[in-house]
C-alpha positions in Angstrom: -38.6 -9.5 30.4 -40.8 -12.4 32.0 -37.9 -15.0 31.2 -35.2 -13.0 33.1 -37.3 -12.8 35.9 -38.2 -16.5 35.8 -34.4 -17.3 35.6 -33.4 -15.0 38.3 -36.3 -16.6 40.7 -34.9 -20.1 39.9 -31.5 -18.9 40.5 -32.6 -17.5 44.0 -34.3 -21.0 44.9 -31.2 -22.9 43.6 -29.0 -20.7 45.7 -31.3 -21.2 48.9 -31.5 -24.6 48.5 -27.8 -25.3 48.5 -27.3 -23.0 51.5 -29.8 -24.6 53.4 -28.4 -28.2 52.4 -24.8 -27.0 53.6 -25.8 -25.8 56.8 -28.2 -28.6 58.0 -27.3 -31.0 60.8 -26.1 -34.6 59.7 -28.9 -35.8 61.9 -31.7 -34.3 59.7 -31.2 -35.5 56.1 -33.3 -33.0 54.3 -33.6 -33.8 50.9 -34.5 -30.8 48.5 -37.0 -31.7 45.7 -36.3 -29.3 42.6 -39.3 -29.0 40.8 -39.7 -28.8 37.2 -42.5 -26.3 35.2 -45.0 -29.3 35.1 -44.8 -30.3 38.7 -47.9 -29.8 40.8 -49.2 -31.3 44.2 -50.9 -34.1 42.2 -47.7 -35.3 40.0 -45.6 -35.0 43.4 -47.8 -37.2 45.3 -47.1 -40.1 42.5 -43.6 -40.2 43.8 -42.7 -42.9 46.3 -40.9 -40.4 48.8 -44.1 -38.6 49.1 -46.6 -41.3 49.4 -44.3 -42.6 52.6 -45.6 -39.0 54.1 -49.0 -39.8 54.0 -51.7 -41.3 51.4 -53.2 -39.2 48.6 -56.7 -39.7 50.4 -55.6 -38.5 53.6 -53.8 -35.3 51.8 -56.9 -34.6 50.0 -59.1 -34.6 53.1 -56.8 -32.3 54.9 -56.2 -30.0 52.0 -59.9 -29.8 51.8 -60.3 -28.5 55.1 -57.6 -25.9 54.3 -58.7 -24.8 50.9 -62.1 -23.7 51.8 -60.6 -21.2 54.0 -59.1 -19.5 50.9 -60.9 -17.0 48.9 -62.0 -18.0 45.5 -60.5 -15.4 42.8 -62.5 -13.8 40.3 -60.4 -15.7 37.7 -61.5 -19.1 39.6 -65.2 -18.4 40.1 -66.3 -20.0 36.7 -64.6 -23.3 37.7 -66.2 -22.8 41.3 -69.7 -22.7 39.9 -69.4 -25.7 37.8 -68.4 -28.1 40.5 -68.4 -26.4 43.9 -68.0 -29.7 45.7 -64.8 -30.7 44.0 -63.3 -27.1 43.4 -61.2 -26.7 46.5 -59.6 -30.2 46.4 -58.9 -29.7 42.6 -57.4 -26.4 43.2 -55.1 -27.9 45.8 -53.9 -30.8 43.5 -53.2 -28.2 40.7 -51.0 -25.9 42.9 -47.4 -25.7 41.7 -45.1 -25.2 44.9 -41.8 -23.6 44.6 -39.9 -26.1 46.3 -40.3 -29.1 48.8 -37.9 -30.3 51.1 -38.4 -33.9 52.8 -37.0 -34.8 56.2 -35.6 -38.5 55.3 -34.4 -39.3 58.8 -38.0 -38.7 60.0 -39.6 -42.4 60.4 -43.4 -42.0 59.2 -45.8 -44.8 59.2 
């Protein structure tokens, strides 16, 4: 059952990406990054196009500010108690986003 649900979920995401890509205006140049099961925020920020957005250090600092506002789940409490100082930023780096789009026309930097 889980395999069917996962396959359906990925099919919907691919359709959504294709639709957004088709509908975008020529000036925007969104690049849709299809993620695999192993991609998390940390592995994404090893890629050049993500490092052009901002440094890993800058992202970690901003993520820390946001992550501390998100409640620690019961399943995460043991990790939190082991190292509360680094828990939030580590939780952020371990997140697995469903998808990411990068505006390649935007000049950052």
